C-alpha positions, 0 to 999 in steps of 0.5 A: 543394532538396537533390539526391539522391545520384545527382544529386549524384555525376552532376553531379560526373562532369559536372564531371570530364568537363570535364578530358577532352582528347578533344573527340569525347566529353567523358566523366567517371566517379566511383567512390563507396563508401558515399557517398564518392568514391574516384576520378575519371577522364576520357577522355584520353591515357596520362600523358606522351603527346600529347593529342588537343586538341594533336595531333589524333585517332588514328582507327581504325575510327571510334574515337579510340584515343589515349585511355583511357576515363574509367571505366578511368582511374577504376579505374586511379586507385583502383588506384594509390592502393590503393583497393578498387573492390569494391561501388563505384558508378560514376557516368558521363556516358555509357553505357560501351562494351563494353570499359569494361563488361567492366572495370567488371564485373571491378572488381566495380562493383555499380551503374552510374549514367549520364546519356547513352545514347551508343551503348548497346551491347546486348551491354554491357547483356546483360553488365551484367544477367548480372553483376548490376550494377544499372543506373540512368539519371540524368535529373535 
């Protein structure tokens, strides 16, 4: 059976997550416009810096601060290659943290599709609603 677009792109996000270099949560994100992938991102260290997998986690207040989150990396990659994110859909393996939520809103992401409700932040949910970002949990 042919997968739906949401199922297709969320599975790609899951494959992208396999590149993650922080094993606390392997997260992948895919930005899509008009059913075409414009960018991908996974959580890992800034380019050229040591990875958690190699040197361990850098923990502050229960969070690993060594990594850049998948959603931010996907937006950065789109910017590096001159690709607009306005009205894109973000497919991400885990519900975004509050900081990533604000970045997604400012990147004019129109829809967010996520698989895992990991640490779902009520403030992030409120911000997405107020910003008019359509939210879908992919279960299949």
